[in-house]
KOLNU-466781 format. One record per residue: x, y negated, z of N, C-alpha, C in turn. Coordinates in steps of 0.1 Angstrom, whole numbers, plus 5000, padded with zeros to 4 digits. Each point is the difference from the previous one (the first is absolute). Layout:
<recs>
XYZXYZXYZ/...
</recs>
This chain:
<recs>
482650035222500550074999501449904994/500349854996501049954999500849965016/498550005007500449915013500950155009/499650134998500650085007501850044994/499649954986501650034995500849855003/499649895006500649855005500350075017/498950075006500450015013501350115000/500150134989501350075004500949944998/500249884993500949964992500749885011/499149955008500549935013500250125012/499850085001500850105009501649994994/499950084987501250024997501349935002/499449854995501249915011501449994985/500450064990500750024990499750034986/501349934996499449984980501050174999/499150004987500350144996501449924993/500850144994501349935000500149894988/499750054985500449944991498749844998/499850045004498049914996500049855003/500749955008500549845002500649974987/500750074994500749934985499450044984/499050145007499650034988498449964998/499450104992499050004993498649935005/499150055005498549965000500149905011/498949924994499749975013500649835005/501550064991501049885011499449955015/500550125007499350005012498649955007/499550064992498750025002498949874998/500649914992499549845000499850014988/500850084991499249994988498850034996/500050105004498750094999498849915005/500249975015499049935006499149894987/501349944994499349864996499450014986/500550094992500449984984498350094998/499650115010498550024996498949855000/500349915003499649845005499649964982/501150034994499949894986500950124985/499750145005500850034989498850024987/498449985006499349974980499949895003/500649915004500249854997500849944987/499149964987500349994988501049845002/501350044997500849865004499849974979/501049865002500449964982500450094997/499950054986500750104993500649884985/501050035000500949964990500350084991/500449994983500950094995501049965001/501050125001501449984998500649974986/500649864997500849954986501050114996/499650024990501150084993501449965000/500249884993501249915001500850064992/501749955001501050124994500350085005/500650114995500350105008501650054998/500649915013501249985003500649945015/500950034996500749945018499750145008/499750005012499950085011498750035007/499850125008498650005002500150115013/499449985007499950095015498950055002/499950155006499050125001500750055012/498450005005499950075018499650144999/500550085004499550154999500350095011/499850135002500450085008501350084996/500350055006501550074996499850164994/500850074992499750094995499249984987/499949874994498750014991500749954986/500850054995500649964989501850095000/499949994984501250145000501249935001/500850025006502149965004500849994988/500949904997500850004995501250045005/501350004993501150025007500249865012/500150095017500549875011498550005002/498849994992498749975012499249914987/498850005006499149964989500349924988/500749915005500249884992501550064986/500350105004501350064995499950014982/500849994995500050094987499550125001/499449984985499050154998498650005006/499249905010499249995003498949914993/499050025001498849934997500149844999/500349935012500949925008500849924987/500850055001501749964993499550014982/499450104998499650034985498649874997/499549955011498849904998500949864992/500549985016501249904999500749994984/500850124995500550014984499149964990/498850075004499449974987499049875000/500149885013499049924992500649885009/501450025004500549885010499849915014/499050115002499349935012500550105015/500549965010501050025013498650065009/500150095005498850065011500949995012/499349985011499950055010499450015011/500150165002499150105006500050025012/499549985006499449985016499550135005/500350115012499650055005499850005012/498749915000499549925012499050065001/499450084999498550035002499850185004/500149975016499550115004498550025003/499349954996498149995001499749924997/498950004992498949845001499749945005/499650045016499649885008501049955005/501550045006501049935004500349884992/500150064983500749944995499849844994/497550035000499349934998500549895013/499550075014500149895007501349915000/501550064998501349954997499749884993/499250014989500949894987498149915000/498750025006499450005001500049795004/500649975011500249815001500949954986/500550074991500849964990499049994989/499150105000498750024988498849915002/500049985012498849865004500449874996/501650015002500349814991500550074987/499650064991499850004985501850074997/500450045013501250084997500450125000/501450084992499750144999501450035008/500549895004501250085004501050044990/500049934990500850004988499450134996/499050105001499650054995499650034985/499950084993499349974984499650164994/499750065013499550154996499950055015/498850045004500150085014499150104996/500450145008498950114999499550045011/498350054996499349965011499250164999/499750085008498950074994498749954995/498450094995499349964994499149875009/499950055013499049955010501049825004/500950055002500849875003500249934992/500149994983500449944988498549945003/498550045002499249944999499949885008/500450035014499949925007501249875002/501050014995501249914990498749904991/499350064994499349904989499449975004/498850055008498849945007500749885008/500750015009500549885006500749914992/500050034982501049904993501249985005/500650135003501650005001500550084989/499150064989500650114987499149914987/500849914996499549984985499650094988/499349924994499150124988501450004991/500250104989500550054991499949944986/500749964989500249964989500150094991/498950124999500150114992500950014985/500149854995500350004987501750024999/500649995016501450005004500350165003/498850094998500550095006499750134988/500349984989499450124987500550175005/500749975008500750174998498850075013/499549905011499750055008498350004995/499549924993498849994991499950194992/501450004992499750114992500050135013/501250035005500250105008499650045012/499449935011499550055011498650094998/500550105007498750085002498950004998/498950014993498650005003499550065009/500650065010499350035011500149875011/501349925001500049895003499849894999/499149934986499449904997499149955005/499250105009498449875004499950055013/501050005011499550035008499349895012/499350075005498849925012500049875003/502150035004500149865010500649884990/500150074986501149854992499350084986/498749974999499450104986500849944988/500249874999500550034986501949954998/500150055010501749985008500649854996/499049935006500049884996501649875008/500250095011501150005008500750105006/500450114997500650095003500550084985/501250045005500450054988500950185009/499650165000500250085004501349985001/500950055010501450025000500350184999/499350055009499850115000499050055011/499750164997498650085006501050085010/499450075008500350085010498650095008/501050065009499450135009500749975014/499350015013499950015008500050135009/501250035001499250135008501350035010/500550175000501149965013501250034998/500849935002501950054999500250095008/500750084997500850125015501350034992/501050025013500850064999499650185003/500350054989499450114998501050135004/501049935004501250085006499650015021/499249914998499349915016498550065006/499650014987498650025005499250074987/500750105001499550034984498650104997/499049985012498650044999499249875002/500349904997499149885000499349974987/498850015000499050054984499149875004/499849985013498649905002500349885006/499249915003500349885010499450045015/499650104996499450075014501550055007/500950064994501050025003500549935006/500449844998500649925003499749955016/498850075006499749995009500450125015/500450104989501050115009500749975014/499650045009501349935010501450085002/500250134988501350034994500949914995/499349904993500249864993500249845010/499750095013499849795008501249945000/500149914994500849875000500850034993/499750064984500850034992499149974983/498549915003499349984990500149885001/500149884987499449914996499049954992/499049885005499050004990500249854990/499350024991500349854992498949865008/501249944996498449825009499049974988/500150034991499249994988497850125005/499749865008498850085002499150054990/500349964990499150064987501250154994/500750025006500850124997499550105016/500349955005500350115017498650015004/499349945002498850015007499150064989/500050024987498950104992500850124998/501550005005500350154999499450095013/500349925005499750105017498650045000/499049904995498450014998500050144994/500850024985499550104992500550105004/501150045012500250095006499150045015/499349925001498550055009498850034991/500050014989498949994991499249864996/500349875001499549894997500549954986/498849984991500549934990500249855005/501049944996500549865000498849914996/499450064988499349904991499049975008/499350105006498450025004500249975015/501449965006500150005018499349875006/499550035011499649915005500749875009/500249865002500349965007500750065014/498950075006500450125016500850104991/500350054993500950094995501549964995/500049884995501149934997501149975013/498849965009500549975016500450145010/499050054996500850185009500550024995/500650004986501350074996501149885003/499749905000501049905007500650055014/499050065008500250005017500350155003/500050074988500550135004501949984994/500349904990501249974998500649995010/499349875006500849905016500450115012/498850144999500150085009501350084998/500550024989501250074997501449944998/499549834997501249925003500650035015/498849965007500249965016500150145007/500550134993500450105006501350044998/500349934989501550024994499750124988/498950034998500350104990500049974985/499549834998500949914988500849915009/501150004989501149945004499749824995/499750004993499949864996498749984986/499649884998499349994992501349864989/500150064990500949934992499749964987/501049904989499649954988501350124993/500649974998500950114985501550105014/499649945014501250055004500550105003/498650084991500450185000501250054992/500449874992501050034991501350065001/500049915015501750025008499550105010/498950025003500050105015499550124998/499850034982499850125002501350134995/501249904990501450014998500450065013/499749885011501250025010499350115008/498750104996499750065011499149975009/499949855004499749935013498350055000/499350044985498550065003500250114987/499150075003499650144989499049984995/498849875001499349984990499249895000/499449894988499749925002498849964985/498649935007499649984985500549894996/500150054983500949914993499950014987/500549944998499949994984500750084984/499350074992500650094992501049954994/500349884999501249964992501249995007/500049955011501250015008500250125005/499150095002500450185003501250034986/499749984991500550054989501849925000/499649895001501449925001501050045009/499350025013500650055010500450185000/499350064989500750124997501250004993/500249924994501449994991501150055009/500349895013501050025010499750135007/498750015003500250095012498050134995/500550094993499550114993498750075009/500349975013498750045010498949904999/500549895000498549924998499349994987/498650015007498850054990499249954999/499249984992498549955001498750134999/499749975010498950105003498949914999/498750054986498850025000499150045014/499349925007499450085011498850034998/499850115007498650094996499249975000/499749905003498849935002499549874987/501649994995499949924989500749845007/500349944983500949875002499149874998/500949915005499649844994500549984990/499349934991500249964985499849835000/501249974995500749805002500549994988/500149844996500449954991500949885007/501049944999500349905003500349884989/500349865001499549944988501249895001/500149954989501149884998499049885003/500249895002499349905004500649884998/499849894993500549865003499749885006/500749985012499449975009500049864996/499449925010499949804996501849955006/499749904987501749945009500950094993/499850094993501350114994500849854990/501150045005500849884990500350074985/500050104998500150034984499150114997/498549985000499750094992500150054985/500749944991500150014988500950145000/501050005012500950114999499250095009/499050025006499450155010499150024986/499049914990499650074993500750084988/501349935000501150114989500750145009/499749965012500150175007498750065001/499349955000498750105001500150054986/499949954990500050064988501250084994/501449975005500950114998499550145004/500050005014499450105006499150124995/499249954992499150034994500150074987/500749974994500950104988499950145005/499750084991500150115006501550085004/500649984988501850005004500349975019/499349895001501049885010499550075013/498750044998499050075017500150124996/500750084995500150135003501250025003/501049954994501249975013499649955011/499049955005500449995012498950115010/498850034991499450095000501050115008/500950074991501250065003500850025015/500249905006500249955014499150025012/498949934994499549975012499050115003/499850074987498850104998498949985012/499449894999498549964995499149984990/498750005001499050054989500249864994/500550024982500349844997498949994993/500049835000498649934994500050014982/501150085001500149904985499750154986/499449984991499550094989501350004994/500450154997500850044988501550035009/499950005014501450085008500150154999/499250064996499950134998500750064987/499549894993500650054988501549994994/500449855012501450034998500850065007/499450055009500850155009500050084992/499350064993499650094990500850004983/500549844999501049984988501150035008/500349985013501449985006500550174999/499150105006500350135005500049975010/498949925009499950065013499050055006/499650115000498850114998499949985018/500949965008499650005015499249875004/500649924993499249895004498549974994/500150044987498450014992499150085004/500850125003498650095014499849935013/501249915002499949935012498349955012/499550145006499449945006499149855010/501149965002500149865009500049874990/500950014987499649934992499149984988/499050124997499150034992499250125009/499349945006499150135014498650054989/499850115001499050064993499150025011/498650034992498649995011500450065011/500450134995500350135010501149975009/500749905000501149965008499449935013/498849904998499949865008498650075003/499550114996498850045006499550015013/499249925008499849985012500649855002/500849954995500549865005498849954997/500349795005499149985003501149814994/499249954993500749844998499449935016/501149875003500249985011498749895000/499250035013498849995002499749824999/498949975002499549845003499450015009/500749925009498549965015499249904995/498750065007498849934999500749855008/499549854992500549885007499249975012/499350065010499549985009500650085012/500950124994500550085010501949984998/500149904991501350014998501349975007/499549885007500749925009499850095014/499450055006500050075011501050135002/499450094984501350084996501449945002/500049914989501149965002501349945013/498749965009500549945012500650125009/499050105000500750155010501050054992/500349994988501350064997501049905001/499949894996501249895003500250005016/499150005013500250065008501250105006/499550124990500450145009501949964991/500049944989501450034991500849865006/499649905005500749905006500250075016/499350085006500650015012499349965014/
</recs>
């Protein structure tokens, strides 16, 4: 199967527009090589708490924290208030457009025990595990994280990939579904609709393998958690055909947050919180729960090897696990908060709409039919990631 995808990509001869600078697979090579060693145990150390002072640097994606006056670090925002409360200066980098491309970019530094000055990196669950397995993510001193220990949601305390939360602290959780310009495509309610010829060239997909491919599988009646390697590869083949035909305009990272407001596309597989933030400026942009269900995920804070100021990183992690501070972030990003007590903060503030927001506090009924990001069988992972990487790289 992957060879058929490769042959067709060779015939295409051009790269998808945003892929060279964007996510997955950093030009295919990352996905081809990562399956070889992602389960290897690296040398793991505990990040030393140290003094909570100075400055720290955090790498994350766009639209992932509340804004103050004039920007994310402006007065009134979480970052500015953290600095005022602690004296620690944050350097907040929105330089992650996707797990794979960012990992490929910084891996050479991590291999040399350096983090490029970063003290916190945001990574989705499966990628956080990859960092740790390779020895690139340090274990945590939980004594330095009292708010985290007290206020983390019970449902997040014991994940399969990090059963004791020894190296991860959840930043936000969320849903992957469809982000739509309802004025341009009012009838889209299924991932199948993205393959409708009337939307040819007006649709993008996420480069995240574990988001996009499961959603397309679910639309075809396949349970991603039970899917065979052949079904994964068949679905990648289906997506490749749609790219070749021009039905799918692009496979991207966060680029849809610019493409949708401009009207360059009418729909994208995207993330719930992005849709709500975009809706502030354009009420026609909305998150649509796919008829066949969504994908549920978490992004985590990790302290990489070589972090210059882990003491400040601990201070920030603990600060955002105070329910009052977590509520300020949740009110803006509208992702599922990992912090207990946020709903009570909203209720006390009289923010009924936020307290009842299904994206921040999803009910069982709202996410019925949704699945968590599936794990790949280690025997099949490299072949599947390689096929996807070849497609994304073009």
